[in-house]
Every structure is written in structure tokens, then in C-alpha cells.
N, CA, C and O atoms as a MOPAC input file, in Angstrom:
PM7 MOZYME 1SCF
protein

 N     16.14500 1   -76.12000 1    -1.98600 1
 C     16.60300 1   -77.47500 1    -2.09900 1
 C     17.71500 1   -77.62100 1    -1.16900 1
 O     18.79800 1   -77.11300 1    -1.45700 1
 N     17.53900 1   -78.33200 1     0.02900 1
 C     18.44900 1   -78.23300 1     0.98800 1
 C     19.43900 1   -79.46200 1     0.84400 1
 O     20.64900 1   -79.26900 1     0.95700 1
 N     18.92300 1   -80.74200 1     0.59100 1
 C     19.74000 1   -81.91900 1     0.44900 1
 C     19.60600 1   -82.39300 1    -0.95200 1
 O     18.52100 1   -82.23300 1    -1.51000 1
 N     20.58000 1   -82.95300 1    -1.57400 1
 C     20.33500 1   -83.56800 1    -2.89600 1
 C     20.43900 1   -85.18400 1    -2.67600 1
 O     21.20000 1   -85.66100 1    -1.83500 1
 N     19.65700 1   -85.92700 1    -3.45700 1
 C     19.72400 1   -87.38300 1    -3.40300 1
 C     21.25800 1   -87.89900 1    -3.76900 1
 O     21.91500 1   -87.33100 1    -4.64100 1
 N     21.69300 1   -88.87100 1    -3.12500 1
 C     23.03500 1   -89.40800 1    -3.41400 1
 C     23.08800 1   -89.99600 1    -4.54900 1
 O     24.23900 1   -90.10000 1    -4.97000 1
 N     22.10200 1   -90.52000 1    -5.36400 1
 C     22.20700 1   -91.65400 1    -6.48400 1
 C     22.29700 1   -90.67800 1    -7.63400 1
 O     21.72900 1   -89.58600 1    -7.61800 1
 N     23.06000 1   -91.13800 1    -8.66300 1
 C     23.30100 1   -90.42900 1    -9.90600 1
 C     21.99900 1   -90.51400 1   -10.70700 1
 O     21.70400 1   -89.48400 1   -11.31300 1
 N     21.17900 1   -91.54200 1   -10.81800 1
 C     20.09800 1   -91.41900 1   -11.81900 1
 C     19.12800 1   -90.31900 1   -11.23200 1
 O     18.50700 1   -89.66600 1   -12.07000 1
 N     18.94400 1   -90.06400 1   -10.05000 1
 C     17.99800 1   -89.00400 1    -9.59900 1
 C     18.59500 1   -87.64700 1    -9.64400 1
 O     17.93100 1   -86.62700 1    -9.82600 1
 N     19.88600 1   -87.68100 1    -9.47000 1
 C     20.52600 1   -86.12900 1    -9.88100 1
 C     20.53400 1   -85.81800 1   -11.29800 1
 O     20.30900 1   -84.69400 1   -11.74800 1
 N     20.82500 1   -86.94400 1   -12.04800 1
 C     20.41800 1   -86.57200 1   -13.52900 1
 C     19.10200 1   -86.15000 1   -14.00000 1
 O     18.98300 1   -85.42500 1   -14.98800 1
 N     18.08000 1   -86.59600 1   -13.30100 1
 C     16.50500 1   -86.27700 1   -13.35600 1
 C     16.52300 1   -84.80400 1   -12.95600 1
 O     16.11800 1   -83.93700 1   -13.73100 1
 N     16.95000 1   -84.55500 1   -11.85700 1
 C     16.96100 1   -83.11800 1   -11.34400 1
 C     17.64000 1   -82.18600 1   -12.30200 1
 O     17.03400 1   -81.17900 1   -12.66800 1
 N     18.68300 1   -82.40600 1   -12.67900 1
 C     19.66900 1   -81.83100 1   -13.74000 1
 C     18.92500 1   -81.43200 1   -14.92700 1
 O     19.03600 1   -80.31500 1   -15.43300 1
 N     18.03200 1   -82.51700 1   -15.44600 1
 C     17.36500 1   -82.39300 1   -16.86100 1
 C     16.30800 1   -81.48200 1   -16.54700 1
 O     16.11000 1   -80.60800 1   -17.39200 1
 N     15.42800 1   -81.48300 1   -15.30800 1
 C     14.46400 1   -80.56100 1   -15.05600 1
 C     14.91000 1   -79.36600 1   -14.85500 1
 O     14.18300 1   -78.49200 1   -15.32700 1
 N     16.03700 1   -78.93700 1   -14.21400 1
 C     16.35700 1   -77.55800 1   -14.11800 1
 C     16.84300 1   -76.98600 1   -15.52200 1
 O     16.57600 1   -75.84900 1   -15.91300 1
 N     17.55300 1   -77.87400 1   -16.19300 1
 C     17.97400 1   -77.39000 1   -17.60300 1
 C     16.57700 1   -76.92500 1   -18.38700 1
 O     16.45400 1   -75.91600 1   -19.08100 1
 N     15.67500 1   -77.80700 1   -18.13000 1
 C     14.34800 1   -77.42500 1   -19.08000 1
 C     13.74300 1   -76.12900 1   -18.46600 1
 O     13.23400 1   -75.28800 1   -19.20700 1
 N     13.79100 1   -75.97000 1   -17.17300 1
 C     13.24400 1   -74.78700 1   -16.60500 1
 C     13.94500 1   -73.43800 1   -17.15000 1
 O     13.40800 1   -72.41800 1   -17.58300 1
 N     15.25800 1   -73.74000 1   -16.99800 1
 C     16.25400 1   -72.54600 1   -17.58200 1
 C     15.88500 1   -72.31100 1   -19.13800 1
 O     15.64500 1   -71.16300 1   -19.51000 1
 N     15.83900 1   -73.35700 1   -20.02000 1
 C     15.49300 1   -73.10200 1   -21.32400 1
 C     14.30400 1   -72.41000 1   -21.47800 1
 O     14.31000 1   -71.38400 1   -22.15900 1
 N     13.05300 1   -72.89200 1   -20.83900 1
 C     11.86100 1   -72.24700 1   -20.77800 1
 C     11.94700 1   -70.84500 1   -20.53700 1
 O     11.44200 1   -70.02100 1   -21.30000 1
 N     12.57700 1   -70.54600 1   -19.49200 1
 C     12.72200 1   -69.10500 1   -18.92200 1
 C     13.39600 1   -68.19700 1   -20.02200 1
 O     12.97300 1   -67.07100 1   -20.28600 1
 N     14.32500 1   -68.69800 1   -20.55200 1
 C     15.14000 1   -67.90800 1   -21.61600 1
 C     14.26100 1   -67.53300 1   -22.86400 1
 O     14.35000 1   -66.49000 1   -23.51200 1
 N     13.41300 1   -68.55400 1   -23.07400 1
 C     12.43900 1   -68.53300 1   -24.27100 1
 C     11.51200 1   -67.29700 1   -23.91300 1
 O     11.31700 1   -66.33800 1   -24.66000 1
 N     11.01400 1   -67.46000 1   -22.74500 1
 C      9.99700 1   -66.39300 1   -22.33900 1
 C     10.74600 1   -64.94400 1   -22.11500 1
 O     10.04400 1   -63.93600 1   -22.18900 1
 N     11.86800 1   -64.83800 1   -21.89900 1
 C     12.74300 1   -63.67300 1   -21.71300 1
 C     12.89200 1   -63.02700 1   -23.31300 1
 O     12.89800 1   -61.81800 1   -23.54200 1
 N     12.98600 1   -63.86900 1   -24.13600 1
 C     13.20300 1   -63.59800 1   -25.45300 1
 C     11.97400 1   -62.93000 1   -26.16900 1
 O     11.93100 1   -61.89000 1   -26.82700 1
 N     11.09200 1   -63.73600 1   -25.88300 1
 C      9.58100 1   -63.26800 1   -26.25700 1
 C      9.33800 1   -62.02700 1   -25.74500 1
 O      8.92000 1   -61.20800 1   -26.56400 1
 N      9.49100 1   -61.63600 1   -24.54600 1
 C      9.18000 1   -60.31900 1   -23.87900 1
 C     10.02900 1   -59.40300 1   -24.34200 1
 O      9.51000 1   -58.28900 1   -24.41200 1
 N     11.42200 1   -59.46800 1   -24.77300 1
 C     12.38200 1   -58.41600 1   -25.25400 1
 C     11.64900 1   -58.01600 1   -26.77000 1
 O     11.53600 1   -56.87300 1   -27.21400 1
 N     11.23700 1   -59.15100 1   -27.35800 1
 C     10.74300 1   -58.86600 1   -28.77100 1
 C      9.36100 1   -57.94600 1   -28.71200 1
 O      9.11400 1   -57.06800 1   -29.53900 1
 N      8.57500 1   -58.26400 1   -27.69300 1
 C      7.18800 1   -57.64700 1   -27.63100 1
 C      7.57400 1   -56.06300 1   -27.16800 1
 O      7.01400 1   -55.09100 1   -27.67500 1
 N      8.45700 1   -55.97400 1   -26.28900 1
 C      9.00300 1   -54.60400 1   -25.70000 1
 C      9.53900 1   -53.84200 1   -26.84100 1
 O      9.10800 1   -52.69600 1   -26.97200 1
 N     10.37900 1   -54.26400 1   -27.66200 1
 C     10.82400 1   -53.63300 1   -28.94100 1
 C      9.74800 1   -53.24900 1   -29.74500 1
 O      9.83200 1   -52.11700 1   -30.22200 1
 N      8.45200 1   -54.11700 1   -30.09500 1
 C      7.57000 1   -53.61700 1   -30.95100 1
 C      6.80600 1   -52.45200 1   -30.29500 1
 O      6.47800 1   -51.48800 1   -30.98700 1
 N      6.49600 1   -52.51000 1   -28.90800 1
 C      6.04700 1   -51.35000 1   -28.29100 1
 C      6.62400 1   -49.96300 1   -28.38800 1
 O      6.03400 1   -48.89700 1   -28.56300 1
 N      8.13100 1   -50.25500 1   -28.20700 1
 C      8.92200 1   -49.13800 1   -28.36000 1
 C      8.91000 1   -48.41800 1   -29.89600 1
 O      9.03300 1   -47.20000 1   -30.02500 1
 N      8.77700 1   -49.16000 1   -30.81700 1
 C      8.90200 1   -48.86100 1   -32.23700 1
 C      7.37100 1   -48.23200 1   -32.51500 1
 O      7.19700 1   -47.36600 1   -33.37200 1
 N      6.39400 1   -48.71200 1   -31.77700 1
 C      5.04500 1   -48.14500 1   -32.14600 1
 C      4.72000 1   -46.73600 1   -31.42500 1
 O      3.70800 1   -46.09500 1   -31.70800 1
 N      5.58600 1   -46.35100 1   -30.55100 1
 C      5.40500 1   -45.03900 1   -29.81800 1
 C      5.96100 1   -43.94500 1   -30.70100 1
 O      6.98800 1   -44.05800 1   -31.37000 1
 N      5.09800 1   -42.75300 1   -30.63400 1
 C      5.35300 1   -41.61200 1   -31.58700 1
 C      6.56600 1   -40.93100 1   -30.79600 1
 O      6.64700 1   -40.92200 1   -29.56700 1
 N      7.50600 1   -40.35500 1   -31.68000 1
 C      8.60800 1   -39.60500 1   -31.22000 1
 C      8.15800 1   -38.45500 1   -30.32700 1
 O      7.19000 1   -37.77300 1   -30.66400 1
 N      8.80700 1   -38.22200 1   -29.23300 1
 C      8.32400 1   -37.22800 1   -28.25400 1
 C      9.24700 1   -36.07800 1   -28.58600 1
 O     10.40200 1   -36.35800 1   -28.90600 1
 N      8.80400 1   -34.61700 1   -28.54000 1
 C      9.65600 1   -33.66600 1   -28.75000 1
 C     10.83300 1   -33.49300 1   -27.70400 1
 O     10.63700 1   -33.76400 1   -26.51900 1
 N     11.84900 1   -33.11500 1   -28.08100 1
 C     12.99100 1   -32.81900 1   -27.13300 1
 C     13.29100 1   -31.48200 1   -26.75900 1
 O     12.41900 1   -30.61300 1   -26.75700 1
 N     14.52900 1   -31.25400 1   -26.42700 1
 C     14.87200 1   -29.92800 1   -25.94500 1
 C     14.61200 1   -28.85100 1   -27.13400 1
 O     14.31900 1   -29.17400 1   -28.28500 1
 N     14.75800 1   -27.60400 1   -26.69700 1
 C     14.53100 1   -26.41300 1   -27.64400 1
 C     13.16200 1   -26.33900 1   -28.16600 1
 O     12.96400 1   -25.69000 1   -29.19300 1
 N     12.05700 1   -27.02000 1   -27.48300 1
 C     10.68200 1   -26.90800 1   -27.93800 1
 C     10.00800 1   -25.57500 1   -27.53600 1
 O     10.20600 1   -25.14500 1   -26.40000 1
 N      9.34800 1   -25.00500 1   -28.26300 1
 C      8.80000 1   -23.80400 1   -27.97700 1
 C      7.52900 1   -23.90600 1   -27.08900 1
 O      6.53000 1   -24.51500 1   -27.47200 1
 N      7.60300 1   -23.35400 1   -26.02500 1
 C      6.37600 1   -23.47300 1   -24.97800 1
 C      6.06300 1   -22.01700 1   -24.63500 1
 O      6.87200 1   -21.17900 1   -24.23600 1
 N      4.70600 1   -21.84800 1   -24.86400 1
 C      4.26300 1   -20.44200 1   -24.42900 1
 C      5.19500 1   -19.37100 1   -24.90100 1
 O      5.50300 1   -18.44500 1   -24.15100 1
 N      5.66600 1   -19.47200 1   -26.16100 1
 C      6.65100 1   -18.29100 1   -26.41600 1
 C      8.01400 1   -18.18200 1   -26.09700 1
 O      8.75200 1   -17.23100 1   -26.35300 1
 N      8.34000 1   -19.41600 1   -25.41400 1
 C      9.69900 1   -19.34700 1   -25.02800 1
 C     10.36500 1   -20.75900 1   -25.38100 1
 O      9.71800 1   -21.80600 1   -25.37900 1
 N     11.64900 1   -20.68000 1   -25.66800 1
 C     12.34500 1   -21.92300 1   -25.85800 1
 C     13.12300 1   -22.51900 1   -24.42300 1
 O     13.61900 1   -21.86100 1   -23.50900 1
 N     13.04400 1   -23.86800 1   -24.57100 1
 C     13.40900 1   -24.50900 1   -23.35700 1
 C     14.68300 1   -25.29900 1   -23.75300 1
 O     14.82700 1   -25.79200 1   -24.87100 1
 N     15.58300 1   -25.38100 1   -22.76800 1
 C     16.73400 1   -26.30700 1   -22.90200 1
 C     16.33400 1   -27.82500 1   -22.81500 1
 O     16.96100 1   -28.64900 1   -23.48100 1
 N     15.40200 1   -28.16000 1   -22.08300 1
 C     15.13000 1   -29.45300 1   -21.64000 1
 C     13.60000 1   -29.52700 1   -21.81300 1
 O     12.89800 1   -28.53000 1   -21.64800 1
 N     13.05600 1   -30.84200 1   -22.18000 1
 C     11.74600 1   -30.99500 1   -22.15200 1
 C     11.29200 1   -31.02500 1   -20.60200 1
 O     12.03300 1   -31.53300 1   -19.76000 1
 N     10.28700 1   -30.57000 1   -20.32600 1
 C     10.08700 1   -30.42800 1   -18.78200 1
 C      9.39000 1   -31.68900 1   -18.32300 1
 O      8.39100 1   -32.15300 1   -18.87400 1
 N      9.96600 1   -32.17900 1   -17.32300 1
 C      9.61400 1   -33.49300 1   -16.67400 1
 C      8.18100 1   -33.19200 1   -15.98100 1
 O      7.90100 1   -32.10300 1   -15.48100 1
 N      7.40200 1   -34.19400 1   -16.01800 1
 C      6.08800 1   -34.11300 1   -15.50000 1
 C      6.20100 1   -33.97600 1   -13.83500 1
 O      6.94600 1   -34.70200 1   -13.17800 1
 N      5.49500 1   -33.11100 1   -13.34900 1
 C      5.66000 1   -32.80800 1   -11.71600 1
 C      5.42500 1   -33.93200 1   -10.92100 1
 O      6.06700 1   -34.07400 1    -9.88000 1
 N      4.49600 1   -34.83900 1   -11.31300 1
 C      4.22500 1   -35.95500 1   -10.38100 1
 C      5.02200 1   -37.09700 1   -10.68900 1
 O      4.88500 1   -38.07200 1    -9.95000 1
 N      5.83900 1   -37.16600 1   -11.65200 1
 C      6.73100 1   -38.19100 1   -11.85300 1
 C      8.04900 1   -37.86700 1   -11.20400 1
 O      8.45900 1   -36.71100 1   -11.11100 1
 N      8.72500 1   -38.95800 1   -10.74000 1
 C     10.01400 1   -38.69000 1    -9.98400 1
 C     11.13700 1   -39.54200 1   -10.77300 1
 O     10.86300 1   -40.06400 1   -11.85400 1
 N     12.32600 1   -39.65100 1   -10.22300 1
 C     13.27500 1   -40.54400 1   -10.83000 1
 C     13.72700 1   -41.26900 1    -9.62800 1
 O     13.77700 1   -40.79400 1    -8.49400 1
 N     14.09500 1   -42.62700 1   -10.03100 1
 C     14.70100 1   -43.50400 1    -9.06400 1
 C     15.69900 1   -44.04300 1    -9.77700 1
 O     15.75200 1   -44.02400 1   -11.00700 1
 N     16.66500 1   -44.62700 1    -8.90800 1
 C     18.13000 1   -45.36300 1    -9.43800 1
 C     17.86400 1   -46.69800 1    -8.97300 1
 O     17.48700 1   -46.84700 1    -7.81100 1
 N     18.00700 1   -47.65100 1    -9.70800 1
 C     18.09000 1   -49.11300 1    -9.26800 1
 C     19.42400 1   -49.62100 1    -9.57600 1
 O     20.07100 1   -49.53400 1   -10.62000 1
 N     19.75200 1   -50.26100 1    -8.26700 1
 C     21.12400 1   -50.93300 1    -8.23600 1
 C     20.83200 1   -52.29100 1    -7.82500 1
 O     20.12300 1   -52.43900 1    -6.83000 1
 N     21.31800 1   -53.40800 1    -8.50300 1
 C     20.94200 1   -54.88000 1    -8.10800 1
 C     22.47900 1   -55.49000 1    -7.63300 1
 O     23.53100 1   -55.13600 1    -8.16500 1
 N     22.40000 1   -56.22000 1    -6.81000 1
 C     23.63600 1   -56.98500 1    -6.61400 1
 C     23.14800 1   -58.46800 1    -6.45500 1
 O     22.14700 1   -58.79800 1    -5.81800 1
 N     23.96000 1   -59.27900 1    -7.09500 1
 C     23.56600 1   -60.72100 1    -7.34000 1
 C     24.78700 1   -61.64400 1    -6.62900 1
 O     25.73800 1   -61.06000 1    -6.11000 1
 N     24.73000 1   -62.74900 1    -6.63200 1
 C     25.94600 1   -63.62300 1    -5.91500 1
 C     27.17400 1   -63.29500 1    -6.90100 1
 O     28.32300 1   -63.20400 1    -6.46800 1
 N     26.87500 1   -63.14000 1    -8.14000 1
 C     27.95800 1   -62.95500 1    -9.24600 1
 C     28.51600 1   -61.54100 1    -9.22700 1
 O     29.48400 1   -61.25900 1    -9.93200 1
 N     27.90200 1   -60.59700 1    -8.39900 1
 C     28.53500 1   -59.27600 1    -8.63100 1
 C     27.20600 1   -58.33200 1    -8.88200 1
 O     26.04400 1   -58.73700 1    -8.83500 1
 N     27.57800 1   -57.16000 1    -9.12100 1
 C     26.87200 1   -56.20300 1    -9.51100 1
 C     26.01400 1   -56.29900 1   -10.89100 1
 O     26.52700 1   -56.90000 1   -11.83500 1
 N     24.88800 1   -55.79700 1   -11.01500 1
 C     24.45800 1   -55.77400 1   -12.32400 1
 C     24.44900 1   -54.23800 1   -12.73100 1
 O     24.76300 1   -53.44200 1   -11.84600 1
 N     24.09300 1   -53.71000 1   -14.07700 1
 C     24.24900 1   -52.31300 1   -14.28800 1
 C     23.14900 1   -51.66800 1   -13.52600 1
 O     22.09000 1   -52.21000 1   -13.20900 1
 N     23.55200 1   -50.32900 1   -13.24100 1
 C     22.65600 1   -49.55100 1   -12.50400 1
 C     21.83900 1   -48.73100 1   -13.68200 1
 O     22.33600 1   -48.31400 1   -14.72800 1
 N     20.57400 1   -48.60900 1   -13.29300 1
 C     19.58400 1   -48.13200 1   -14.13000 1
 C     18.78600 1   -46.94100 1   -13.51400 1
 O     18.46800 1   -46.88400 1   -12.32600 1
 N     18.46600 1   -45.88500 1   -14.56500 1
 C     17.69100 1   -44.95600 1   -14.04300 1
 C     16.20100 1   -45.07000 1   -14.50900 1
 O     15.95900 1   -45.22700 1   -15.70600 1
 N     15.30000 1   -45.00100 1   -13.67400 1
 C     13.97100 1   -45.11900 1   -14.06800 1
 C     12.86700 1   -43.92700 1   -13.84400 1
 O     13.15200 1   -42.99800 1   -13.08700 1
 N     11.90500 1   -43.96000 1   -14.35500 1
 C     10.88300 1   -42.88700 1   -13.78800 1
 C     10.15800 1   -43.60500 1   -12.66000 1
 O      9.93900 1   -44.81600 1   -12.70800 1
 N      9.77500 1   -42.79700 1   -11.60100 1
 C      9.44000 1   -43.44800 1   -10.50600 1
 C      8.17600 1   -44.48600 1   -10.58900 1
 O      8.03100 1   -45.41500 1    -9.79500 1
 N      7.43300 1   -44.23900 1   -11.48800 1
 C      6.20300 1   -44.85300 1   -11.73600 1
 C      6.59600 1   -46.12200 1   -12.73900 1
 O      5.63400 1   -46.77500 1   -13.14300 1
 N      7.55600 1   -46.41800 1   -13.05600 1
 C      7.99100 1   -47.46800 1   -14.11100 1
 C      7.66200 1   -48.71100 1   -13.37500 1
 O      7.95100 1   -48.83200 1   -12.18400 1
 N      6.94900 1   -49.81500 1   -14.18500 1
 C      6.76700 1   -51.05300 1   -13.85100 1
 C      7.80300 1   -52.15800 1   -13.87900 1
 O      7.67700 1   -53.29700 1   -13.43000 1
 N      8.95200 1   -51.56500 1   -14.54600 1
 C     10.00300 1   -52.54000 1   -14.73500 1
 C     11.03300 1   -52.36100 1   -13.59700 1
 O     12.06200 1   -53.02100 1   -13.74700 1
 N     10.96200 1   -51.66400 1   -12.58800 1
 C     11.87300 1   -51.60600 1   -11.41500 1
 C     12.15600 1   -52.80000 1   -10.79100 1
 O     11.17700 1   -53.53800 1   -10.69000 1
 N     13.10600 1   -53.18600 1   -10.37900 1
 C     13.21700 1   -54.50300 1    -9.71700 1
 C     14.20100 1   -54.15200 1    -8.43300 1
 O     15.11700 1   -53.34000 1    -8.57000 1
 N     13.96400 1   -54.77900 1    -7.25300 1
 C     14.66200 1   -54.53700 1    -6.01500 1
 C     14.15900 1   -53.42500 1    -5.42700 1
 O     12.98600 1   -53.07200 1    -5.54800 1
 N     15.14100 1   -52.74700 1    -4.67900 1
 C     14.65000 1   -51.55600 1    -3.79800 1
 C     15.39500 1   -50.39200 1    -4.53300 1
 O     16.61600 1   -50.23000 1    -4.54200 1
 N     14.36300 1   -49.52900 1    -5.21200 1
 C     14.82700 1   -48.30000 1    -5.75400 1
 C     15.22600 1   -47.07200 1    -4.62300 1
 O     14.81600 1   -47.03000 1    -3.46300 1
 N     16.11000 1   -46.11800 1    -5.26100 1
 C     16.29700 1   -44.89400 1    -4.22000 1
 C     15.80800 1   -43.66900 1    -5.08400 1
 O     16.25000 1   -43.48800 1    -6.21900 1
 N     14.95300 1   -42.90200 1    -4.54900 1
 C     14.43800 1   -41.69300 1    -5.22900 1
 C     15.54000 1   -40.80400 1    -5.35500 1
 O     16.35000 1   -40.69300 1    -4.43500 1
 N     15.65700 1   -40.06500 1    -6.57400 1
 C     16.68400 1   -39.19800 1    -6.84000 1
 C     15.93800 1   -37.77800 1    -7.63100 1
 O     15.07500 1   -37.92200 1    -8.49700 1
 N     16.32000 1   -36.72400 1    -7.27600 1
 C     16.08300 1   -35.33800 1    -8.05800 1
 C     16.18700 1   -35.54000 1    -9.57200 1
 O     16.78800 1   -36.47100 1   -10.10800 1
 N     15.61000 1   -34.67300 1   -10.12300 1
 C     15.75600 1   -34.55800 1   -11.70700 1
 C     17.11800 1   -34.16200 1   -12.13000 1
 O     17.54400 1   -34.60200 1   -13.19700 1
 N     17.89000 1   -33.32900 1   -11.35900 1
 C     19.07600 1   -32.94100 1   -11.57700 1
 C     20.15200 1   -34.01200 1   -11.51700 1
 O     21.05100 1   -34.11100 1   -12.35200 1
 N     19.95800 1   -34.97200 1   -10.24700 1
 C     20.68400 1   -36.12600 1   -10.00900 1
 C     20.41300 1   -37.15800 1   -11.22600 1
 O     21.30000 1   -37.93700 1   -11.57200 1
 N     19.30900 1   -37.13300 1   -11.77900 1
 C     19.17400 1   -38.20000 1   -12.70000 1
 C     19.82300 1   -37.81800 1   -14.04700 1
 O     20.17300 1   -38.66800 1   -14.86500 1
 N     19.98700 1   -36.24200 1   -14.26100 1
 C     20.68900 1   -35.87900 1   -15.37500 1
 C     22.12300 1   -36.15600 1   -15.22300 1
 O     22.81300 1   -36.44900 1   -16.20000 1
 N     22.56800 1   -36.07800 1   -14.09900 1
 C     24.07500 1   -36.11600 1   -13.77500 1
 C     24.34900 1   -37.68400 1   -13.92000 1
 O     25.34100 1   -38.05900 1   -14.54400 1
 N     23.60500 1   -38.45100 1   -13.43300 1
 C     23.85200 1   -39.93100 1   -13.49600 1
 C     23.83300 1   -40.46900 1   -14.92500 1
 O     24.63000 1   -41.34300 1   -15.26500 1
 N     22.82900 1   -39.89700 1   -15.86100 1
 C     22.93600 1   -40.42300 1   -17.09400 1
 C     24.06000 1   -40.06700 1   -17.82400 1
 O     24.41100 1   -40.79400 1   -18.75300 1
 N     24.78900 1   -38.88200 1   -17.50200 1
 C     25.99700 1   -38.64700 1   -18.16600 1
 C     27.25800 1   -39.73700 1   -17.88500 1
 O     28.25900 1   -39.85800 1   -18.59100 1
 N     26.96500 1   -40.42700 1   -16.77500 1
 C     28.00700 1   -41.49700 1   -16.39000 1
 C     27.64900 1   -42.65100 1   -17.35100 1
 O     26.47800 1   -42.94200 1   -17.59700 1
 N     28.90300 1   -43.41200 1   -17.98000 1
 C     28.48500 1   -44.30200 1   -19.05100 1
 C     28.07600 1   -45.71500 1   -18.42400 1
 O     27.45200 1   -46.59600 1   -19.01400 1
 N     28.53700 1   -45.75300 1   -17.15200 1
 C     28.01100 1   -47.14800 1   -16.36000 1
 C     26.86600 1   -47.06800 1   -15.83700 1
 O     26.52100 1   -47.94400 1   -15.04400 1
 N     26.14100 1   -46.16700 1   -16.10500 1
 C     24.54000 1   -45.94500 1   -15.77100 1
 C     23.70900 1   -45.78700 1   -16.98800 1
 O     23.97700 1   -44.95900 1   -17.85900 1
 N     22.76000 1   -46.54400 1   -17.03400 1
 C     21.86000 1   -46.68000 1   -18.21100 1
 C     20.46300 1   -46.15600 1   -18.06400 1
 O     19.93500 1   -46.32800 1   -16.96600 1
 N     19.85800 1   -45.61100 1   -18.89900 1
 C     18.40600 1   -45.25000 1   -18.68800 1
 C     17.51600 1   -46.54900 1   -19.05900 1
 O     17.86600 1   -47.30000 1   -19.96900 1
 N     16.38600 1   -46.76200 1   -18.32800 1
 C     15.56200 1   -47.84900 1   -18.44600 1
 C     14.96500 1   -47.71200 1   -19.86100 1
 O     14.45200 1   -46.64500 1   -20.19700 1
 N     15.02800 1   -48.93500 1   -20.83200 1
 C     14.61100 1   -48.85400 1   -21.99700 1
 C     13.18700 1   -48.93100 1   -22.09200 1
 O     12.73000 1   -48.84200 1   -23.23200 1
 N     12.37800 1   -49.07800 1   -21.13400 1
 C     10.83400 1   -49.10100 1   -20.99900 1
 C     10.42900 1   -47.64400 1   -20.78400 1
 O      9.76500 1   -47.02400 1   -21.61400 1
 N     10.86400 1   -47.12300 1   -19.62300 1
 C     10.12700 1   -45.84800 1   -19.32600 1
 C     10.96200 1   -44.60000 1   -19.85300 1
 O     10.42700 1   -43.49200 1   -19.85000 1
 N     12.14100 1   -44.74800 1   -20.26400 1
 C     12.80700 1   -43.82200 1   -21.14300 1
 C     12.96700 1   -42.50500 1   -20.24000 1
 O     12.40400 1   -41.49700 1   -20.66500 1
 N     13.66000 1   -42.41800 1   -19.06800 1
 C     13.83700 1   -41.24500 1   -18.16200 1
 C     14.61000 1   -40.23000 1   -18.81200 1
 O     14.51000 1   -39.06300 1   -18.43500 1
 N     15.49800 1   -40.61200 1   -19.90700 1
 C     16.58600 1   -39.87000 1   -20.53300 1
 C     15.46600 1   -38.72500 1   -21.54600 1
 O     15.57500 1   -37.50100 1   -21.61000 1
 N     14.51800 1   -39.52100 1   -22.18700 1
 C     13.78200 1   -38.67600 1   -23.07700 1
 C     12.89100 1   -37.79500 1   -22.14200 1
 O     12.72800 1   -36.66600 1   -22.60600 1
 N     12.38700 1   -37.97900 1   -21.16500 1
 C     11.61100 1   -37.16700 1   -20.21500 1
 C     12.33800 1   -36.09000 1   -19.74500 1
 O     11.77700 1   -35.01000 1   -19.56200 1
 N     13.79700 1   -36.28400 1   -19.47400 1
 C     14.55400 1   -35.13900 1   -19.07100 1
 C     15.15900 1   -34.33200 1   -20.37400 1
 O     15.78900 1   -33.29100 1   -20.18600 1
 N     14.96600 1   -34.79800 1   -21.57200 1
 C     15.20200 1   -34.06300 1   -22.71200 1
 C     16.75900 1   -34.34000 1   -23.13800 1
 O     17.44400 1   -33.55900 1   -23.79800 1
 N     17.12600 1   -35.45200 1   -22.69100 1
 C     18.63100 1   -35.87200 1   -22.95400 1
 C     18.70900 1   -36.75000 1   -24.15600 1
 O     17.97700 1   -37.73900 1   -24.19700 1
 N     19.44400 1   -36.51500 1   -25.04100 1
 C     19.73300 1   -37.27800 1   -26.21600 1
 C     20.72900 1   -38.14300 1   -26.13500 1
 O     21.81000 1   -37.69400 1   -26.51700 1
 N     20.71800 1   -39.37300 1   -25.71700 1
 C     21.98100 1   -40.21000 1   -25.46400 1
 C     22.29300 1   -41.00300 1   -26.81700 1
 O     23.12200 1   -41.90800 1   -26.73400 1
 N     21.72900 1   -40.75400 1   -27.99500 1
 C     22.20300 1   -41.44600 1   -29.32000 1
 C     23.39100 1   -40.96800 1   -29.54900 1
 O     24.02300 1   -41.33400 1   -30.54000 1

């Protein structure tokens, strides 16, 4: 919208429309978060570190070879948003992600300013317990 109308009645109409759109979007976001939480609760617990594999104990769960890790940083007009680590095939990645190695993902997740994606759970894939 490049130019706004000069008269107050039309400005009030536009403002009312935009407020309605924001409320609708917020309702959809709440619904999607609730659905995501239900899906997370339905997932069976995956084994973590010290799992016996082929007669040996491992320190970390082994990441799948075809999956990689990416870091997502988003900048907005209001500043940066939190940084997230994702599995490379995660459908929740926004913006332009940057590929990182598993050791870089582990190191990044040790930083309190960087969060694992709550959808794809790279921390679980790496065998890290952040709880």
C-alpha cells in the first residue's frame, strides 16, 4: 500500500480490516501450535545416548547419514529473531538456512541464545538432552 486515503472514515475502515486480519492470523497461529503440541505428545520417546548398538555403547545417538543440520537466523525490521537449529529436511525452516556439520550443531545447541526446532528436534537426533 503506497498511498493512504486522506479522509478519516476510509482510514478507519482500513484500520478495522487490518485489525481483523491480524486477529484471524493470531487465531490460526494458536490453532497450529496446539496441533503441533498434540503431534509432539503422540510421538514415541526415542532412545538417547548410551544406547547399545551392535554390542557397543555410544555416547550420542547416531544422526542419520542423509540428514544434515542447518542454522536459521531471521532478521526483521524490529531486530533479529531467535536463532534455530533444524534438521536439513525440516519443513518449518523459514528464510535462508545455512548448512552446518553435526559437531557445529552440537556446539551451537550449547549456546543458550540458540534453540533447537521444536518440530524436527535436532537435539534428539544428536543425542543431546536439553531438559
